[in-house]
N, C-alpha and C positions, 0 to 999 in steps of 0.2 A: 409735559411739553406737548405731547403729541394731541391731548385732548383740546389743548388751547387751539392748535391750528385747525384741528376738525371742527371746533368753534366757530373760527374765522371763516373756514371755506363753507361751511353750512349757511352761515348769514349772508356770504357773497353769493352763493348760489338762490338764496331766497330774494336778495334784493334785485339781483338779475332778474329773476321771474316776475318780479314786483314791476319792474321798468318796463318789461316786454309786454304786459298787461296795459299798463298806463299807455304805450305807444300805440297799441291796437285799438284801445278806447278811443284816442286822439284821431285816428285814420278813419275809424269808422264815423267818427263825429264830421270831420271835414268831407268826407264824403257825402252826407248827407245835406251839406250846406252848398253843395253844387247844383243849383237849380235854374229853370231856364229863365230868361230875362226877356223883354220886348225886343231888345235888337238881335236876340236869337233868330226869331222868325224870320227877320230882314236878310241875317246871313245865310241861314238854311235857303230861302228864297234865292237869294243871289247866287249861291253854290250850283244848285240845281239849274238855273239858267244858263252857267257856264257849261254844265256838264251837256245840256241839251244841245249846244254849239248851232248847228245851221238851221235844226227845228225851231229855236226861239227867233232866227230871223225873219223865217218864212211864216211862220204862226205866232206873232208875238202875243195875242190876247190870250190863244189857248195855253201857250207856253206860260204866260204869268198865272192863269188861274190853274193849271197843272202844278205849278211849283209852290204856290200859295197854299194849294190843297194838300200837297204832300209835307210840307213843314207844319201845317196844323194837326196832320196825322201824327207824325213823329211826335210831336210834343204834347201831344194828348196821352199817346200809348207809352212812351218811354218817359223815365226821369233823363236827365242831361246824362248822369253818371252811367245810368245803361246804356244810353246811347254811345257814351265816347267807348263804352267795352265792346260795343257792336263793331265801331269803326276798326278796333284793333284787330278784327277777324280778317280773313281773306274776302276778296270780292264776291265768291261764291255763298260762302256764309252770310253776309252781309244782304246778298239778295234774297236768298232763302228765309232770313229772319224778317226783312222788311216787306215782302212781296204781299203777305196778307194785310198788312197796314195801309200799304199804298195803292191796292188793287183797284177801290175804287176811283182813285185819282186819276190813275193810269188809264181805265176803262174810258173815263169822260174825257181825257186829252186825246184818245185814239179816236172816239166820237167825233170831236170837236175837227180833227185835223182830217176827218174824212167828210166831214159838212163841208169845211172851207176849201178842199182841194175840188179844182174844177177841170174835167176833161173835156176840150172842145175838140 
């Protein structure tokens, strides 16, 4: 009778391992299905403009160009899944990760704001 229980226990463990492998494969497959869509660019641009606050009001065209450039750069550099993983980090880690990606956009934005500012 002990050997019968051992047999059932072994089959149960094998079944559990098989289920865990299948679940892991499904999760990996689903994460690869998370892809950028056309509307994501608009959402990223809109969120960026919201984050700029007063700069977006004072420098509307430069802000729009900056946010559009930033959205394009993020979508080119990262998959949507990687982007969501970065967003789960703290603000400092996000800044460190994305600074190299958006630096050209930021420099162009700084130059555009400087050019539009007038001191009389």
